[in-house]
mmJSON file of the N, C-alpha and C atoms, coordinates in Angstrom:
{"data_MODEL":{"atom_site":{
"group_PDB":["ATOM","ATOM","ATOM","ATOM","ATOM","ATOM","ATOM","ATOM","ATOM","ATOM","ATOM","ATOM","ATOM","ATOM","ATOM","ATOM","ATOM","ATOM","ATOM","ATOM","ATOM","ATOM","ATOM","ATOM","ATOM","ATOM","ATOM","ATOM","ATOM","ATOM","ATOM","ATOM","ATOM","ATOM","ATOM","ATOM","ATOM","ATOM","ATOM","ATOM","ATOM","ATOM","ATOM","ATOM","ATOM","ATOM","ATOM","ATOM","ATOM","ATOM","ATOM","ATOM","ATOM","ATOM","ATOM","ATOM","ATOM","ATOM","ATOM","ATOM","ATOM","ATOM","ATOM","ATOM","ATOM","ATOM","ATOM","ATOM","ATOM","ATOM","ATOM","ATOM","ATOM","ATOM","ATOM","ATOM","ATOM","ATOM","ATOM","ATOM","ATOM","ATOM","ATOM","ATOM","ATOM","ATOM","ATOM","ATOM","ATOM","ATOM","ATOM","ATOM","ATOM","ATOM","ATOM","ATOM","ATOM","ATOM","ATOM","ATOM","ATOM","ATOM","ATOM","ATOM","ATOM","ATOM","ATOM","ATOM","ATOM","ATOM","ATOM","ATOM","ATOM","ATOM","ATOM","ATOM","ATOM","ATOM","ATOM","ATOM","ATOM","ATOM","ATOM","ATOM","ATOM","ATOM","ATOM","ATOM","ATOM","ATOM","ATOM","ATOM","ATOM","ATOM","ATOM","ATOM","ATOM","ATOM","ATOM","ATOM","ATOM","ATOM","ATOM","ATOM","ATOM","ATOM","ATOM","ATOM","ATOM","ATOM","ATOM","ATOM","ATOM","ATOM","ATOM","ATOM","ATOM","ATOM","ATOM","ATOM","ATOM","ATOM","ATOM","ATOM","ATOM","ATOM","ATOM","ATOM","ATOM","ATOM","ATOM","ATOM","ATOM","ATOM","ATOM","ATOM","ATOM"],
"id":[1,2,3,4,5,6,7,8,9,10,11,12,13,14,15,16,17,18,19,20,21,22,23,24,25,26,27,28,29,30,31,32,33,34,35,36,37,38,39,40,41,42,43,44,45,46,47,48,49,50,51,52,53,54,55,56,57,58,59,60,61,62,63,64,65,66,67,68,69,70,71,72,73,74,75,76,77,78,79,80,81,82,83,84,85,86,87,88,89,90,91,92,93,94,95,96,97,98,99,100,101,102,103,104,105,106,107,108,109,110,111,112,113,114,115,116,117,118,119,120,121,122,123,124,125,126,127,128,129,130,131,132,133,134,135,136,137,138,139,140,141,142,143,144,145,146,147,148,149,150,151,152,153,154,155,156,157,158,159,160,161,162,163,164,165,166,167,168,169,170,171,172,173,174,175,176,177],
"type_symbol":["N","C","C","N","C","C","N","C","C","N","C","C","N","C","C","N","C","C","N","C","C","N","C","C","N","C","C","N","C","C","N","C","C","N","C","C","N","C","C","N","C","C","N","C","C","N","C","C","N","C","C","N","C","C","N","C","C","N","C","C","N","C","C","N","C","C","N","C","C","N","C","C","N","C","C","N","C","C","N","C","C","N","C","C","N","C","C","N","C","C","N","C","C","N","C","C","N","C","C","N","C","C","N","C","C","N","C","C","N","C","C","N","C","C","N","C","C","N","C","C","N","C","C","N","C","C","N","C","C","N","C","C","N","C","C","N","C","C","N","C","C","N","C","C","N","C","C","N","C","C","N","C","C","N","C","C","N","C","C","N","C","C","N","C","C","N","C","C","N","C","C","N","C","C","N","C","C"],
"label_atom_id":["N","CA","C","N","CA","C","N","CA","C","N","CA","C","N","CA","C","N","CA","C","N","CA","C","N","CA","C","N","CA","C","N","CA","C","N","CA","C","N","CA","C","N","CA","C","N","CA","C","N","CA","C","N","CA","C","N","CA","C","N","CA","C","N","CA","C","N","CA","C","N","CA","C","N","CA","C","N","CA","C","N","CA","C","N","CA","C","N","CA","C","N","CA","C","N","CA","C","N","CA","C","N","CA","C","N","CA","C","N","CA","C","N","CA","C","N","CA","C","N","CA","C","N","CA","C","N","CA","C","N","CA","C","N","CA","C","N","CA","C","N","CA","C","N","CA","C","N","CA","C","N","CA","C","N","CA","C","N","CA","C","N","CA","C","N","CA","C","N","CA","C","N","CA","C","N","CA","C","N","CA","C","N","CA","C","N","CA","C","N","CA","C","N","CA","C","N","CA","C","N","CA","C","N","CA","C"],
"label_alt_id":[null,null,null,null,null,null,null,null,null,null,null,null,null,null,null,null,null,null,null,null,null,null,null,null,null,null,null,null,null,null,null,null,null,null,null,null,null,null,null,null,null,null,null,null,null,null,null,null,null,null,null,null,null,null,null,null,null,null,null,null,null,null,null,null,null,null,null,null,null,null,null,null,null,null,null,null,null,null,null,null,null,null,null,null,null,null,null,null,null,null,null,null,null,null,null,null,null,null,null,null,null,null,null,null,null,null,null,null,null,null,null,null,null,null,null,null,null,null,null,null,null,null,null,null,null,null,null,null,null,null,null,null,null,null,null,null,null,null,null,null,null,null,null,null,null,null,null,null,null,null,null,null,null,null,null,null,null,null,null,null,null,null,null,null,null,null,null,null,null,null,null,null,null,null,null,null,null],
"label_comp_id":["MET","MET","MET","ALA","ALA","ALA","HIS","HIS","HIS","PHE","PHE","PHE","LEU","LEU","LEU","MET","MET","MET","PHE","PHE","PHE","VAL","VAL","VAL","TYR","TYR","TYR","ALA","ALA","ALA","LEU","LEU","LEU","ILE","ILE","ILE","THR","THR","THR","CYS","CYS","CYS","LEU","LEU","LEU","SER","SER","SER","LEU","LEU","LEU","PHE","PHE","PHE","LEU","LEU","LEU","VAL","VAL","VAL","GLU","GLU","GLU","MET","MET","MET","GLY","GLY","GLY","HIS","HIS","HIS","LEU","LEU","LEU","SER","SER","SER","ILE","ILE","ILE","HIS","HIS","HIS","CYS","CYS","CYS","VAL","VAL","VAL","SER","SER","SER","VAL","VAL","VAL","ASP","ASP","ASP","ASP","ASP","ASP","CYS","CYS","CYS","PRO","PRO","PRO","LYS","LYS","LYS","VAL","VAL","VAL","GLU","GLU","GLU","LYS","LYS","LYS","PRO","PRO","PRO","ILE","ILE","ILE","THR","THR","THR","MET","MET","MET","LYS","LYS","LYS","CYS","CYS","CYS","ILE","ILE","ILE","ASN","ASN","ASN","ASN","ASN","ASN","TYR","TYR","TYR","CYS","CYS","CYS","LYS","LYS","LYS","TYR","TYR","TYR","PHE","PHE","PHE","VAL","VAL","VAL","ASP","ASP","ASP","HIS","HIS","HIS","LYS","LYS","LYS","LEU","LEU","LEU"],
"label_asym_id":["A","A","A","A","A","A","A","A","A","A","A","A","A","A","A","A","A","A","A","A","A","A","A","A","A","A","A","A","A","A","A","A","A","A","A","A","A","A","A","A","A","A","A","A","A","A","A","A","A","A","A","A","A","A","A","A","A","A","A","A","A","A","A","A","A","A","A","A","A","A","A","A","A","A","A","A","A","A","A","A","A","A","A","A","A","A","A","A","A","A","A","A","A","A","A","A","A","A","A","A","A","A","A","A","A","A","A","A","A","A","A","A","A","A","A","A","A","A","A","A","A","A","A","A","A","A","A","A","A","A","A","A","A","A","A","A","A","A","A","A","A","A","A","A","A","A","A","A","A","A","A","A","A","A","A","A","A","A","A","A","A","A","A","A","A","A","A","A","A","A","A","A","A","A","A","A","A"],
"label_entity_id":["1","1","1","1","1","1","1","1","1","1","1","1","1","1","1","1","1","1","1","1","1","1","1","1","1","1","1","1","1","1","1","1","1","1","1","1","1","1","1","1","1","1","1","1","1","1","1","1","1","1","1","1","1","1","1","1","1","1","1","1","1","1","1","1","1","1","1","1","1","1","1","1","1","1","1","1","1","1","1","1","1","1","1","1","1","1","1","1","1","1","1","1","1","1","1","1","1","1","1","1","1","1","1","1","1","1","1","1","1","1","1","1","1","1","1","1","1","1","1","1","1","1","1","1","1","1","1","1","1","1","1","1","1","1","1","1","1","1","1","1","1","1","1","1","1","1","1","1","1","1","1","1","1","1","1","1","1","1","1","1","1","1","1","1","1","1","1","1","1","1","1","1","1","1","1","1","1"],
"label_seq_id":[1,1,1,2,2,2,3,3,3,4,4,4,5,5,5,6,6,6,7,7,7,8,8,8,9,9,9,10,10,10,11,11,11,12,12,12,13,13,13,14,14,14,15,15,15,16,16,16,17,17,17,18,18,18,19,19,19,20,20,20,21,21,21,22,22,22,23,23,23,24,24,24,25,25,25,26,26,26,27,27,27,28,28,28,29,29,29,30,30,30,31,31,31,32,32,32,33,33,33,34,34,34,35,35,35,36,36,36,37,37,37,38,38,38,39,39,39,40,40,40,41,41,41,42,42,42,43,43,43,44,44,44,45,45,45,46,46,46,47,47,47,48,48,48,49,49,49,50,50,50,51,51,51,52,52,52,53,53,53,54,54,54,55,55,55,56,56,56,57,57,57,58,58,58,59,59,59],
"pdbx_PDB_ins_code":[null,null,null,null,null,null,null,null,null,null,null,null,null,null,null,null,null,null,null,null,null,null,null,null,null,null,null,null,null,null,null,null,null,null,null,null,null,null,null,null,null,null,null,null,null,null,null,null,null,null,null,null,null,null,null,null,null,null,null,null,null,null,null,null,null,null,null,null,null,null,null,null,null,null,null,null,null,null,null,null,null,null,null,null,null,null,null,null,null,null,null,null,null,null,null,null,null,null,null,null,null,null,null,null,null,null,null,null,null,null,null,null,null,null,null,null,null,null,null,null,null,null,null,null,null,null,null,null,null,null,null,null,null,null,null,null,null,null,null,null,null,null,null,null,null,null,null,null,null,null,null,null,null,null,null,null,null,null,null,null,null,null,null,null,null,null,null,null,null,null,null,null,null,null,null,null,null],
"Cartn_x":[-21.844,-21.592,-21.81,-22.845,-23.135,-22.029,-21.474,-20.392,-19.148,-18.877,-17.719,-17.894,-19.086,-19.333,-19.223,-19.696,-19.556,-18.088,-17.304,-15.871,-15.194,-15.51,-14.913,-15.331,-16.591,-17.076,-16.32,-16.155,-15.435,-13.971,-13.368,-11.967,-11.781,-12.648,-12.563,-12.772,-13.708,-13.971,-12.756,-12.164,-10.988,-9.804,-9.56,-8.43,-8.627,-9.841,-10.076,-9.862,-10.277,-10.037,-8.541,-7.79,-6.345,-5.707,-6.115,-5.523,-5.877,-7.077,-7.471,-6.622,-6.427,-5.601,-4.152,-3.686,-2.312,-2.069,-3.076,-2.934,-2.959,-3.454,-3.573,-2.534,-1.375,-0.3,0.213,0.406,0.888,2.03,3.157,4.35,5.275,5.613,6.509,7.929,8.666,10.043,10.865,12.171,13.115,13.871,14.144,14.807,14.17,14.594,14.055,14.348,15.425,15.792,14.774,13.975,12.959,11.713,11.537,10.355,10.53,9.422,9.515,10.008,10.685,11.172,10.034,9.854,8.799,9.398,8.657,9.107,9.005,9.924,9.84,8.656,7.966,8.204,7.704,7.233,6.762,7.943,8.073,9.117,8.463,9.183,8.694,9.67,9.125,9.929,9.424,10.319,9.974,9.698,8.428,8.024,7.223,7.649,7.0,6.909,7.966,8.083,7.072,6.557,5.684,6.154,6.063,6.406,5.264,5.598,4.578,4.991,3.991,4.221,4.287,5.195,5.286,5.555,5.055,5.308,6.41,7.451,8.571,8.256,7.99,7.602,8.805,10.017,11.215,11.51,10.851,11.147,10.603],
"Cartn_y":[2.758,1.598,1.937,2.699,3.059,3.944,4.842,5.707,4.883,3.882,3.018,2.249,1.72,0.976,1.884,3.112,4.053,4.385,4.511,4.767,3.609,2.378,1.197,1.131,1.408,1.411,2.435,3.645,4.693,4.324,3.724,3.317,2.251,1.253,0.188,0.757,1.669,2.281,3.054,3.857,4.644,3.754,2.755,1.86,1.055,0.617,-0.165,0.695,1.96,2.856,3.064,3.205,3.369,2.127,0.94,-0.291,-0.513,-0.142,-0.283,0.634,1.859,2.789,2.337,1.735,1.266,0.161,-0.645,-1.729,-1.269,-0.053,0.45,1.509,1.351,2.299,2.126,3.211,3.093,4.073,3.813,4.627,3.873,4.521,3.896,3.88,2.808,2.698,1.908,2.06,1.288,0.333,0.792,-0.045,0.216,-0.532,-0.384,1.008,1.626,2.964,4.032,3.777,4.734,4.707,3.646,3.498,4.298,4.795,5.54,4.655,5.271,4.543,4.426,3.24,2.996,2.342,2.381,1.795,0.277,-0.397,-1.847,-2.192,-3.254,-4.474,-4.403,-3.232,-3.101,-2.707,-3.366,-3.028,-2.76,-2.059,-1.804,-2.408,-3.024,-3.626,-3.132,-3.072,-2.659,-3.924,-4.132,-5.314,-4.843,-5.276,-4.874,-3.359,-2.673,-1.208,-0.46,-1.092,-0.44,-0.799,0.166,-0.083,-0.825,-1.89,-2.678,-2.867,-2.867,-3.081,-4.565,-4.926,-6.272,-6.211,-7.213,-7.301,-8.325,-7.915,-8.799,-9.591,-10.888,-11.742,-12.271,-11.915,-12.423,-11.717,-10.597,-9.815,-10.455],
"Cartn_z":[23.143,22.312,20.825,20.544,19.151,18.575,19.401,18.932,18.605,19.408,19.167,17.858,17.615,16.377,15.152,15.272,14.159,13.912,14.987,14.847,14.125,14.524,13.888,12.424,12.136,10.75,9.911,10.432,9.703,9.51,10.512,10.416,9.348,9.335,8.324,6.93,6.781,5.478,4.974,5.838,5.427,5.096,5.919,5.661,4.388,4.119,2.904,1.662,1.707,0.567,0.343,1.428,1.313,0.704,1.14,0.627,-0.839,-1.238,-2.646,-3.513,-3.088,-3.852,-3.878,-2.8,-2.739,-3.766,-4.034,-4.995,-6.433,-6.698,-8.062,-8.371,-7.823,-8.061,-9.488,-10.197,-11.58,-11.821,-11.169,-11.357,-12.316,-13.407,-14.385,-13.835,-14.14,-13.673,-14.676,-14.569,-15.362,-14.443,-13.22,-12.224,-10.862,-9.852,-8.5,-7.947,-8.399,-7.918,-8.317,-9.348,-9.77,-8.89,-8.108,-7.257,-5.968,-5.391,-4.137,-2.997,-2.049,-0.879,0.13,0.708,1.692,2.928,4.025,5.292,5.248,5.936,6.056,6.928,6.753,5.987,4.545,4.092,2.712,1.839,0.702,-0.258,-1.611,-2.46,-3.813,-4.811,-5.845,-6.897,-8.244,-9.199,-10.555,-11.377,-11.706,-12.47,-13.677,-14.852,-16.115,-16.247,-15.846,-15.931,-15.066,-14.006,-13.024,-11.622,-10.704,-9.303,-8.638,-7.91,-7.216,-5.767,-4.859,-3.433,-3.125,-2.19,-1.678,-0.183,0.542,1.983,2.197,2.901,3.186,4.448,4.309,5.44,6.207,5.822,6.48,7.795,8.056,9.26,10.496],
"occupancy":[1.0,1.0,1.0,1.0,1.0,1.0,1.0,1.0,1.0,1.0,1.0,1.0,1.0,1.0,1.0,1.0,1.0,1.0,1.0,1.0,1.0,1.0,1.0,1.0,1.0,1.0,1.0,1.0,1.0,1.0,1.0,1.0,1.0,1.0,1.0,1.0,1.0,1.0,1.0,1.0,1.0,1.0,1.0,1.0,1.0,1.0,1.0,1.0,1.0,1.0,1.0,1.0,1.0,1.0,1.0,1.0,1.0,1.0,1.0,1.0,1.0,1.0,1.0,1.0,1.0,1.0,1.0,1.0,1.0,1.0,1.0,1.0,1.0,1.0,1.0,1.0,1.0,1.0,1.0,1.0,1.0,1.0,1.0,1.0,1.0,1.0,1.0,1.0,1.0,1.0,1.0,1.0,1.0,1.0,1.0,1.0,1.0,1.0,1.0,1.0,1.0,1.0,1.0,1.0,1.0,1.0,1.0,1.0,1.0,1.0,1.0,1.0,1.0,1.0,1.0,1.0,1.0,1.0,1.0,1.0,1.0,1.0,1.0,1.0,1.0,1.0,1.0,1.0,1.0,1.0,1.0,1.0,1.0,1.0,1.0,1.0,1.0,1.0,1.0,1.0,1.0,1.0,1.0,1.0,1.0,1.0,1.0,1.0,1.0,1.0,1.0,1.0,1.0,1.0,1.0,1.0,1.0,1.0,1.0,1.0,1.0,1.0,1.0,1.0,1.0,1.0,1.0,1.0,1.0,1.0,1.0,1.0,1.0,1.0,1.0,1.0,1.0],
"B_iso_or_equiv":[0.0,0.0,0.0,0.0,0.0,0.0,0.0,0.0,0.0,0.0,0.0,0.0,0.0,0.0,0.0,0.0,0.0,0.0,0.0,0.0,0.0,0.0,0.0,0.0,0.0,0.0,0.0,0.0,0.0,0.0,0.0,0.0,0.0,0.0,0.0,0.0,0.0,0.0,0.0,0.0,0.0,0.0,0.0,0.0,0.0,0.0,0.0,0.0,0.0,0.0,0.0,0.0,0.0,0.0,0.0,0.0,0.0,0.0,0.0,0.0,0.0,0.0,0.0,0.0,0.0,0.0,0.0,0.0,0.0,0.0,0.0,0.0,0.0,0.0,0.0,0.0,0.0,0.0,0.0,0.0,0.0,0.0,0.0,0.0,0.0,0.0,0.0,0.0,0.0,0.0,0.0,0.0,0.0,0.0,0.0,0.0,0.0,0.0,0.0,0.0,0.0,0.0,0.0,0.0,0.0,0.0,0.0,0.0,0.0,0.0,0.0,0.0,0.0,0.0,0.0,0.0,0.0,0.0,0.0,0.0,0.0,0.0,0.0,0.0,0.0,0.0,0.0,0.0,0.0,0.0,0.0,0.0,0.0,0.0,0.0,0.0,0.0,0.0,0.0,0.0,0.0,0.0,0.0,0.0,0.0,0.0,0.0,0.0,0.0,0.0,0.0,0.0,0.0,0.0,0.0,0.0,0.0,0.0,0.0,0.0,0.0,0.0,0.0,0.0,0.0,0.0,0.0,0.0,0.0,0.0,0.0,0.0,0.0,0.0,0.0,0.0,0.0],
"pdbx_formal_charge":[null,null,null,null,null,null,null,null,null,null,null,null,null,null,null,null,null,null,null,null,null,null,null,null,null,null,null,null,null,null,null,null,null,null,null,null,null,null,null,null,null,null,null,null,null,null,null,null,null,null,null,null,null,null,null,null,null,null,null,null,null,null,null,null,null,null,null,null,null,null,null,null,null,null,null,null,null,null,null,null,null,null,null,null,null,null,null,null,null,null,null,null,null,null,null,null,null,null,null,null,null,null,null,null,null,null,null,null,null,null,null,null,null,null,null,null,null,null,null,null,null,null,null,null,null,null,null,null,null,null,null,null,null,null,null,null,null,null,null,null,null,null,null,null,null,null,null,null,null,null,null,null,null,null,null,null,null,null,null,null,null,null,null,null,null,null,null,null,null,null,null,null,null,null,null,null,null],
"auth_seq_id":[1,1,1,2,2,2,3,3,3,4,4,4,5,5,5,6,6,6,7,7,7,8,8,8,9,9,9,10,10,10,11,11,11,12,12,12,13,13,13,14,14,14,15,15,15,16,16,16,17,17,17,18,18,18,19,19,19,20,20,20,21,21,21,22,22,22,23,23,23,24,24,24,25,25,25,26,26,26,27,27,27,28,28,28,29,29,29,30,30,30,31,31,31,32,32,32,33,33,33,34,34,34,35,35,35,36,36,36,37,37,37,38,38,38,39,39,39,40,40,40,41,41,41,42,42,42,43,43,43,44,44,44,45,45,45,46,46,46,47,47,47,48,48,48,49,49,49,50,50,50,51,51,51,52,52,52,53,53,53,54,54,54,55,55,55,56,56,56,57,57,57,58,58,58,59,59,59],
"auth_comp_id":["MET","MET","MET","ALA","ALA","ALA","HIS","HIS","HIS","PHE","PHE","PHE","LEU","LEU","LEU","MET","MET","MET","PHE","PHE","PHE","VAL","VAL","VAL","TYR","TYR","TYR","ALA","ALA","ALA","LEU","LEU","LEU","ILE","ILE","ILE","THR","THR","THR","CYS","CYS","CYS","LEU","LEU","LEU","SER","SER","SER","LEU","LEU","LEU","PHE","PHE","PHE","LEU","LEU","LEU","VAL","VAL","VAL","GLU","GLU","GLU","MET","MET","MET","GLY","GLY","GLY","HIS","HIS","HIS","LEU","LEU","LEU","SER","SER","SER","ILE","ILE","ILE","HIS","HIS","HIS","CYS","CYS","CYS","VAL","VAL","VAL","SER","SER","SER","VAL","VAL","VAL","ASP","ASP","ASP","ASP","ASP","ASP","CYS","CYS","CYS","PRO","PRO","PRO","LYS","LYS","LYS","VAL","VAL","VAL","GLU","GLU","GLU","LYS","LYS","LYS","PRO","PRO","PRO","ILE","ILE","ILE","THR","THR","THR","MET","MET","MET","LYS","LYS","LYS","CYS","CYS","CYS","ILE","ILE","ILE","ASN","ASN","ASN","ASN","ASN","ASN","TYR","TYR","TYR","CYS","CYS","CYS","LYS","LYS","LYS","TYR","TYR","TYR","PHE","PHE","PHE","VAL","VAL","VAL","ASP","ASP","ASP","HIS","HIS","HIS","LYS","LYS","LYS","LEU","LEU","LEU"],
"auth_asym_id":["A","A","A","A","A","A","A","A","A","A","A","A","A","A","A","A","A","A","A","A","A","A","A","A","A","A","A","A","A","A","A","A","A","A","A","A","A","A","A","A","A","A","A","A","A","A","A","A","A","A","A","A","A","A","A","A","A","A","A","A","A","A","A","A","A","A","A","A","A","A","A","A","A","A","A","A","A","A","A","A","A","A","A","A","A","A","A","A","A","A","A","A","A","A","A","A","A","A","A","A","A","A","A","A","A","A","A","A","A","A","A","A","A","A","A","A","A","A","A","A","A","A","A","A","A","A","A","A","A","A","A","A","A","A","A","A","A","A","A","A","A","A","A","A","A","A","A","A","A","A","A","A","A","A","A","A","A","A","A","A","A","A","A","A","A","A","A","A","A","A","A","A","A","A","A","A","A"],
"auth_atom_id":["N","CA","C","N","CA","C","N","CA","C","N","CA","C","N","CA","C","N","CA","C","N","CA","C","N","CA","C","N","CA","C","N","CA","C","N","CA","C","N","CA","C","N","CA","C","N","CA","C","N","CA","C","N","CA","C","N","CA","C","N","CA","C","N","CA","C","N","CA","C","N","CA","C","N","CA","C","N","CA","C","N","CA","C","N","CA","C","N","CA","C","N","CA","C","N","CA","C","N","CA","C","N","CA","C","N","CA","C","N","CA","C","N","CA","C","N","CA","C","N","CA","C","N","CA","C","N","CA","C","N","CA","C","N","CA","C","N","CA","C","N","CA","C","N","CA","C","N","CA","C","N","CA","C","N","CA","C","N","CA","C","N","CA","C","N","CA","C","N","CA","C","N","CA","C","N","CA","C","N","CA","C","N","CA","C","N","CA","C","N","CA","C","N","CA","C","N","CA","C","N","CA","C","N","CA","C"],
"pdbx_PDB_model_num":[1,1,1,1,1,1,1,1,1,1,1,1,1,1,1,1,1,1,1,1,1,1,1,1,1,1,1,1,1,1,1,1,1,1,1,1,1,1,1,1,1,1,1,1,1,1,1,1,1,1,1,1,1,1,1,1,1,1,1,1,1,1,1,1,1,1,1,1,1,1,1,1,1,1,1,1,1,1,1,1,1,1,1,1,1,1,1,1,1,1,1,1,1,1,1,1,1,1,1,1,1,1,1,1,1,1,1,1,1,1,1,1,1,1,1,1,1,1,1,1,1,1,1,1,1,1,1,1,1,1,1,1,1,1,1,1,1,1,1,1,1,1,1,1,1,1,1,1,1,1,1,1,1,1,1,1,1,1,1,1,1,1,1,1,1,1,1,1,1,1,1,1,1,1,1,1,1]
}}}
C-alpha cells in the first residue's frame, strides 16, 4: 500500500510540473502557422504574438 501511495505521489508531482511548464510557453509567432503542431483535443493559437495552448471542448 505504501509503494502505491508513493507511486501516486510521484505521478502527481511529475504531471503538475509538466502542466505548469505547459502554461508558461513563450514561443513568438506572427500567425497560427508559426506555432508547433499538437495532438487534438489541444490546439495552439497565436495571441498577442505568443503561442498559447487551448483545449477544444467540441470533441
